[in-house]
N, C-alpha and C positions, 0 to 999 in steps of 0.2 A: 465351424472352424474355430480353433482356439488361437487367440492372439498372444503374441509374445509380450510379457509385461515389462521387459527391459526399457523400451522407449518411453513408456509411461513413467517409470521411476526416474529416468534421466530427465524428462521434462519437468517433473515435480522438483527434482534437485536444482535444476537450473533456474526455475521460477523462484525457489527459496533464496538462492544466492542473489538473484536480481532484486528481490525485495529487501534483503539485508543491505545491499549496496545503496539502494534508493533511500532507505531509512537513515543510514549514516550520512548521506549527502544532504538530506533535508535537515536533520537535527544538528549536524556539526557545522555546516557551511551556510545554508540558506536562512534558517530561522534566526540565528544571532544577528545577522546584518539586515533583517527585515526585507529580504529579497524573496518575492513570492513566485512560486512555480505555477504552472497551469494545470487544469484538470482536477482530479480528486485531491492531489497533494496541495495545490493552491487553495482549493475550497476549504480543506482542513486547516490550513495555515491562517486563513481569514476568519474562520469560526472560533479558533482557539482563544484569541484575546477578548472576544465579546461574550464568552460563555463563563459559567461558574468555574472556580479553580479546580474542582474535582473532575472536570472534563478536560483531558489532556489532548495534545496533538496526536499521540499514538492511538487514543481511543477513537478520535474522529477518523483517522486513516482506516482503522479497522471497520468501523461502522459503515463508512461510505463505500468501502471496497466489497463488502459482503454481497450487495445486490449485483455488482458486476461479476463477481465470482460465480454466483448462482446462474446468471444469464449465460456465462461462458460454459458452465457445466452442462446446461441444458442444450446448448448448440453442439 
């Protein structure tokens, strides 16, 4: 049976929008006032100040989310 690709595209679009909203919230509101989130976002925020300057918050968010993405893709 062939599955309709529309729900998959809709889910990908909604996940992208959610990621953008999350990124804006973290970088514009939480990081400047040193308010830490929980989970991957909070871990990234804690790692950023103790790491070299070329490792940014965005890079930590990307690196720490890749394993979760791969686990979700497998499931």
